[in-house]
N, C-alpha and C positions, 0 to 999 in steps of 0.2 A: 413153059409156065413155071416149072421149078426155079429156074434162074430169076425170074421176077420176084417170087416169094423170098428167094435168098438175098436178093438186093434189098428188098423192104426190111428184112430182118437185120442185115448189116447196118442199114441206116438207124434203126431203132437202138441197136446195141451201142453204136457209136455215139448217138446223142446222149443216151443215158450215161455213158462213160464221161461225157463232157459236163453234164449238169448236175452231177451227184458228188461233188467233193465234200459235202458236209457229213456224210455217213460213210464209214468204211465197213466193207463186208468180208469176212474170211471164209475160205472154202471148207470142204469136207464136212466133218461133224459139227462145225460151228457155222454152217451155212446161214442159219437163221440169227446168229448172234450179231448184234449191231454195237458199234463202239461210237457213242456220241463224240463228235469233234470237240466239243467244249469240256470233255472230260478225259481226252486222250492227248498224250504227248508222243509224237513220233520222233524216233531217234535214227541216227545213221552214223556210221564211221567207227563204231567200237567193235563190231563183230563182222568178219569178212568170210567166214566159212559157215557150212550148216551147223546148227546148234548140235551139241553131243551130250554134255553132262552138266548136272547141277550139284555135283558132289565136291564139297571143299577138299575132300581128301585125294581127289583126282589130280594128276600133274597138271593137266590143262582143263580148264572149265569155260563154260559158255558165259559170255558177257553178262553182268548182273549178279553172278553167284557170289563170289568172294574176292578173287584176284583182281578183276577188273569190273568196276561198277559197284559191287557190294551192296545191292538192293536187298538181298536175301539173308546174307549171314554178316553180322556186325562183329567188330572186334571190342576188346574191353576198353581201350583208349586208342585214338588216332592222332598222329601228329599232322599238323597242317603247315607245310612248308611256307607258303605265301604269307601267313599270319605269325609263324613262329610260336604257335600255340598248340595245346593239346586239347582235343575234345573228349571228354569222358562219356562213353557210350554205355556199354554193359557195366563197366566199372564205375563205382560211385567214388571211391577214394583209394589212395595208396599211401603207404609209408615205407621208410627204409630204417628199420630199428638198428641195423648194424651193417658192416660192410659185406656181409654174406647174404642178406635176406631182403627180398622186396615182398611187401605184404599188400594184398589188394582186397578190397571189400566190393562185393557185387551189389548192384542196386537191388533193393527189395521189390521194386516194381517190375523188373525184368522177367519176361515169361516168353516161353515158346509159343508158337502160332497155335498149338493145340491145348494151351492153357497151363501146361507144366511149368513150374518155376525154372529159370536158368539159375544154376548153382555152381559153386566152386567145384563140385564133383564133375560137372560137365566139362569144365576147363582142364581138370586133372586128366580125365579120360581122353580128351582131345589131344592134349600134349603127348601122352604116352603112346596112344595109337598112331599118331603122326610120326613120331620118332621111329617107331617100330616098323612102320611101312616105307619110311624114307620119303614121304610125300605128304602134301598138306600143310596146314598152318604153322607147325612146328619143325618141319623138315629143315635140317641144318642146325638147329638150335643146340643140339647135344654138344657142340663145340664150346658153348659158352654158358649153358644152363645145366646145372648138375641134376636138377630134379624140381618137381612140382609136387606139393602136397596140399590137399583140401583139409583145413583144420576143422571146418564145419561147413554147413551148406552155403554160407555168406562169406567165409574167409578162406583166402587162398595164399600160399607162400611159394615163392620161386627161389631157388638157392643158386648162387653163382659158383661156377667151377674155380676151384682155388689154383689150378695150374695155369689157366688162361687170365682169369680175373679181368675180362674185358667188359668194362661197365657199359660201353656203348651198345655193343651187340646184346649183351644180357638184357638191358632194360627195353631194347627195341623188340626183341623177341617176346618178352614177358608181357609188356604193356599192350602190344598190337595183336596178340593172339586172338583169333575168332573162334570161339567154342562151336562144337556141333552137339546136338542132342543125344546125350548118352543113351537115354532109354530107347532111342530109335536105332542108333549105330550098334549098340549091343546086339539088338535082335538080328540086324543084317550080318554082323560078324559071326554069329553063332551059326548062320546058314552057310556062309560062303568063305569065311576066314579072310585071308590077305587078298583074296579077289575083290574085296570091298572097293578097291580103288577103281574097279570097273563098273560098279553100281552107279546108274545114271541118276538116281534120285529124283525122278520126274513126277512123282505123286500120282501115278496112273495115267499121266498124259502120253506116255510112250510104252513100248515093249520094254520090259526090264528084267534082270535076272531076279529081283526081289521086288514085290509090289507092295509098297507102304506109302502112306500119305507123306507129302513133303511138309516137313516141320522146320520152320525157319525162325530167326530172331528178328529179322528186318521188317520194314512196313509193306514189303511186296512179296508175292509168291508166284510161281509159274501157273499160267492160265491156258496157254496153247502155244505151239510152235509147229512151223514146217521149215522146209529148206530155204525159204525167203523171208521169214519173220519169226520173232520171238515176242509173245505177249505175257506181260506181268500184269497182276491185278492187286490193287491196294487191300490191305488188311485193315478194316475199319476199326477193329478192336486191338490194334498193335499197342503194346505195352507202354511205348515211348511217348504216346500222344499227350500225356499229362506233362511231360518234361519238354519235349521238342515240338509238340503239335503234330498234325497229320500233313503230309504233302497233298496239295489239291488234286493233282492228276489221278484219277481213279485207274486208268490204264497206262502202261508204258509199252509201246510197240516199237521195236528195233526192226527196220527194214534192211534187208541184206541184198545190196545191189551187185550187179555184175560189172558195173563201171560207175566212176566218179560222175560222168555225164548224166546219167539218169537220175543219180542222187541229187545233183545240182538243179536239174529241171524240177524235180519234186520240191525242193527247197524254195525255188523261185515261185512255185505255184501254191505255196503254203501247205503242202502235203508232208512236209517235214519241219519239225519245230527245233530240233537240237541236234547238231551235226558236228562230227569230229573229223571231217574230210579236209584234205588240202583244197583250196579253192584260189585259183589266179585271179588277180584284180578284184579282190573281195569288195572293194569299195564301190564297185559298179552294181552291187546287189542292194545297195541301201534303199533304192526306190521300190523294192519289193518287200520292204519291211524286214529285210534280213540284216542282222547287226553283228558286231564283234565286241570283245571286251572293251577295247579302246575305240573311240570314234575316229582316230587318225593313226598314223604310224606310231608303234609297230602293229597295231590292231590286235595282236594276240598276246596273252601272258606267256612268259618262258616256262619251259617244262624241263629240259635236259640240256647237256652239253653235247654238242656234235663234234666229233673228232675225226681227223684224218689219221687212221691207225697205220702205223709202219711196222712191218713184220720184222722184229729185231733178230729173228733167226736167219734172215737173209744177211750174209757178210757185209755187204756195203751198206745196209740200213742200220748197222750197228755204229757207223761212223757219225758223230754228232755234227761235224762240219757240213757234211752232205745234208743232214736233216735241218740244220740251221738255214742252209741256202734255200732248201724247199720252203720253209716257213717264211722267209723274205721274199720269195717269188710270188707267193699267192696274192692275187688282188682281192682282198677280203670284201671290200665295198662292192666290187663288181659281182662277186659270187652272192652276196646277200641281196643285192638289188635285182639281179636277173634270174637267180635260181629260186630264191625265197621272197621275191617281190617286196623287199624291204620290211618283212614281217618280223625280222629279228635284228640282233646286233652282234658284233664280233665278241668272242669269248677271250678270256684271259689265259695266257700260257701258264699261270699259276694253278689252273684248273679249279680256282675258287669260283663259286657261283655268285660273282660280285654284283650281279644285277639286282640282288636282294640285299638291302642295307644291313641286315643282321649278320650276313656272311661276308661282306665287304671288307670288314675289319681284320679278316684273317690273311690278307695279302700284306707281305712284307715289302712296302714301298721302296725301301732302300735298295733291297735286292733286285726289285722289279727294274728300277731306274738304272742300276749298274749293269744288268745283263741285257735289257731290251730298250733302255732310254726312254721308258714310259712308267709313270707310278703305277699303273694297273696292269703291267706285264702284257699289254696288248701290242702285237708286232705291227709295225709300221712298214707297208710294202716298200721294197728297194731292190728292184732287179738287178741294178748295177753292182750293188753290193753283193748280192747272191752270186753273180758271175765272178767277182773278185775272189770270193770265198772258194769257189770251185776251182778257179785257176790256181790259186795258191796251193790248194791241197792236192794238185795233180790230176784233177778230173779234166781231161782234154780230149779233144776230137782227133784221135790218132789216124784213123782211116779215111777222114774227109767226108764222111757221109752226112754231116751236119749235126751229129750228136755226139756227146762226150762218152769216153770209156772211163772205167775205174782206173785209179793209179797203177793197177796191175795189168792194165790192158783189156779187162774183160768188158763185155757189153754192159751198159747200164740201162736197164729197161724197167719202167714202173707202170704197171697196170692198176688203175683205181676202180676197185670192185664196188658195185651197188646192186641192190636188188632190182630186177627188171620190173618196169611199171611204176616205180617210185619216181615220177617224172622230175620232181624238184631236185632229187638227189642225182639223177642222171644228168640233168643240166649243170649242177655243181661239179660232178666229176669231169665232164667235158671241159668246163671253164678252167678247173685246177690243172688238167692235163695240157691245156694250151699254155698256161702260165709256166709249167715246167718245160715245155718245149722252147719257150721264149729264152730260157737260160741254158738251153742245149742238152736237156734230159730227154730221152725218148719215152714219152709217156702217152697213154691213151686211157679212156674210160673202158670199163669192162662189166657191162650189165649181165647178171646171171639170175636165174631162177632163186627164189627165196630159200628154198631147201638147200640148193647148192651153195648160196652164200654162207649158210651156217656150216656146211661141210668144209668149205675152204678155211673158215675161221678156226674150227676145232682141229683141222688137220695141219694148220700152220702153212698151208700151200698157196698163200696169196702174198703180193708184195705190198700192196696198199689197199685200204678200203675206207669208205665213209661209214661210221658207226656212231654209237652214242654211249653216254654214261647214264646210269640211273638218276632219277630225280633226287635232290638232296634230302637228307633226313635231318633229325635234330642234332646229329653229331657232325654235320658238315663242317670243314672239308674232309674230317677223318674218313667218313664213309666213302667218299670219292677217291681218296688216295688208296684206301684198301682195295677197291674194286679195280682201280686203274693200274696200280703199281705193285701190288703185292704178288711176288713171284710164286708163293705158295698156292696161288690160284691159277686156274687154266680156264679157257673158254668153255661154256658160256657163262660159268660162275664169275669170271673176272679176268683181267690181264690179257685182253684180246690181242694186244701187240706182242705177247710172248717176251716181255721184258724180264731180265734176270739179274736182280740186284739185292743181295741178302742184306746190305746196309739199309736199304730202304724198308724192307720187311722188319727189320729189327726196330726201326724208328716208328714204324706204324704200330707195332705191338706195344712199344713202350708208351706211345701217345694215347693208347686206349685206357691207360690207367691215370692220365692227367686230367684234372678237373678245373683248375684255375685258369684264367685267361692267360697269364704270364707263362705258365708252364706249357700249356697247349700251344701258344704262339712260338715258343722256342722249338718244339718239335715240328711244327708246320713250317717254320722258316727254314730249317734243315732239309726238309723234303722238297720245298720249293727250289732251293739251291741245286739240289741234284737234278730235278727236273730241268732247270735252265742248263745244266752242265751237259746232261745225257740226251735231253730232247727225245724221250721214248716215242712220242707221237705229238701231233699238233692240233691245238684247239682251234676249232673253226668259228662256231657261233652257237647261239642258244636255239635249241629245237623249240618251236612255238608249241603252246597247248592249242591244238586245233579246236576252235570253239566259235561256231556261229549259230545264232538263234534267230527264229522268226517271231515277230510281234503280232502276226495277224490273228492268232488265237490265244496266245498266252503272253502275259507281260509280267514284270517284276524280276527279269533274269539278272543275275550278278553282272556288273559292269563297272567301269570306272566311275560312273555317277551312282552306283549302287554297290559299293566294294565290300559288302558284308562277307562274301565268300570269294575265294581265290582259285580253288582247284576246280575248274569249270569244265574241263574237257569231259565228254561222257565215258571216255576209257580210262580215266585217272584210276590209280591203284586203290584197292580195298574200297573203303566206304567213302572215299573223298567225293566221288561223283554224286553220291546220293543226296547230299545236303543241298546242292544246287536246286533241287525242286522245292525247297521249303519256303521260298519266297514267292513262288509262282501263283498267279490268280488268272482266270479267264479274261480275255481282253475285254475292257470295259469297266472292270472292276479296279479298286484302289489297291495296288500292291502292298504288301506289309513286310516289314523287316523282323525276323525272329529275335525276341528279346534275349533269348539264351545265348545268342551268338556274339557275345562280348566277353572280354577278360573278366575274371572274377572280381577284380578291384573296380569294375564298372557295372556290377550287377548281373553279369553273365555267368557262364559255367566254364568257359575256356581257360585253360591253365598255362600260364607264360612257361616257355621252356627253361628259363633260367631258375624257376622254382625247382624243377627236377634236378638241374645240375647243383644247385645249393644243398638239396637233400643229400645227394651223393657225397658231396664234399664234407658235409657235417657228419655223415655216417662214417666216413673212412677217415676222419680227422685231418682232412687237408684244408688249408685256407682257401676259401672260395672268393675269387675276385671276379666280379660281373664284367661283361664286355663293356666297351665304352658307350654303347647305345642303349644300355639297360634303362628302362623307365619304370619298372615295377619294383617293389621291395621284396626280396626273398623272404620266405617265412622263418620265423625264429625257431621253429621245431622241425623235426623230420617227418611230420604228419601233415597231409593235406586232404581236405575233404571237399567234395564238389556237392553242394546242397542243390535239391531240386529247384529249378528255375521256373517262375511262372511263365506261362505261355502267351502272355500279353505281348502285343507287338506295336510297332509305330509304323506310320505310313511312310511309304518311299516315294520320293518326288520323281516322277518319271514324265517324259514327253508323251503326248497322245499318240497312240499307234496311227500308222500312216492311213488316212483316209482320203488323201488327195492324190499326189503323184504317184505314190507306190502302189495304192489300190487301183488307181486309174490305169497305170501301165500294166498291172496284172490283168485287168479285165480286157484291156486292148489286146494283149497277148493271147488270152484265151479266144477272144473274138477272132483274131486273125486265123488262129488254129481251127476254130470251128468253121469259118468261111472256107478255109482250105479243104476240110474234111467233107464239107457239104458239096463243094466243087467236084472233089473226087467221086463222091457218092453219084451225083448227077451223071459224070462221065461213065461210071461203071454201069449204071442203069440204062444210059443210052446205048452203050455197046450191047448190053443183054437185049434190049428191045430190037436192035438191028439184027441180031442173031436169030430171034424168034419171028 
């Protein structure tokens, strides 16, 4: 009889699991807490391990804290690469009174979540503590920032180091620093000292070495977490609502999946709204209300440059002829189509992020044409030419095994390392290895555990790998050249290919003090010619911003038809992902476009990047020549203010969420699953009855 009751119980539980998608219930001490579907945005693809810490001073933080997501702690200002604009967040204005000082004014509205004002003293304390710990928002800035001084509660000054005088890194660290609450962190530091980097800052939601409330500057704070999810709750009294408005989702719940397959199933069923996972054949999900930034190819916005890194400590990989042959052997279109499903396009060997118009101007087209035969320095596949290069350089098959040896008779073997489980990268590595075998190089893909991947990079014990470069910042391409080529850096900080060229390092250092277009172009052209000459590594393609969204419960997502925001992946750095939420409304309502999200000369608060460059030029006495695509007028003075913007909005024209094919297919899918489950239950109950 017990088996009969068990069968009935299983039936009830399965049916409840099928018919209750509108209400999500969490376990443990929140067993009674319910999260209405119309107030909750479910996220995936930004956190892959159990949550650990919400402390901005920690080297690694849980998604949403500061480094990735930035829903809890906000910076003074934030650069937006896709718009080439700065968003003033906690900072209200800045000025550059001379070549040594950057002065920032803190917004008078800015407050911590406990009601205390956010002050210049918070920023000063954050900077000094972070530098002391070697971790947190200001870690590494001591090479460029000589010091920070709070002049009063609302005025802050940053001082550049005279010996480096690197204006790009100086302004990047100064403007984008995210303060922590001094009155909280002082209490913690008094108790545990430098051990503060181990403080979890979970606000009583977990066991912690110091139990204090979680005090944040952003519109969300931690509500609950376990190994499979993180829950953030909106702060309805957030200080920024008079300037930016409040995001409509009351709850953000990041689900942590063990596989992409389960995440994809939940996305199709409407249980996930915002995802940052790789999805093959993403166009097939349109009928389920799942969409991407672009409605057609490439579907996703670009994020970073993907690179075939070649270890320059390996003797034969220091030969530019061999590396040039490798570059010409790669079937770029095939790799992009088969590994990345056409979601991206080939990158330039100039390593300029030319997919954005504001950066494209930095390619010296004359040099590109001279070295690569194309004005954008994109390599055109030519395997016959690759074979000719190798033959002429003495890379011949001496032992008759079908593979070439080096000119000195040594084996020529290349293993292309990628992290295990990164299926798109694994396919790319297989394809590239096949291309190299086609020209007589013994090559194979080499998937390894992610931890081992970093070990090989840092130990310089690999031959080749697929990796990435950071997303461009306001100083691009200087930032990319520094990370990619500066021999003073080593992995993971930069220079993953272990390239050693002091000439490039000198040019990078000198370029950091160049502010006019012509002077910057002169340095960048010299660096590009060295890249073409030495070929330290090979640019493959642009890594997409993995961004898919469901319109079943939320509409107003940024897209090509609603392009008010460009940094849309949930894992984007710092506070970039946060602003995606500010145009969302529940399905059935009219989406709105935030009025503040426009350049200052169009009534918004966003600051054109050339304003900052013009200020630097004026302060240093350099002539400032804007880039050819400049459309706004630089300020006449070296002061810039961002006034509070009204929170009025304008409607966004969107298509009606799917109520036909997509919704119907979803219901059909659920019906089929339900029928299968019922059939299974009937079978189980039949067997149970036979046994009794």
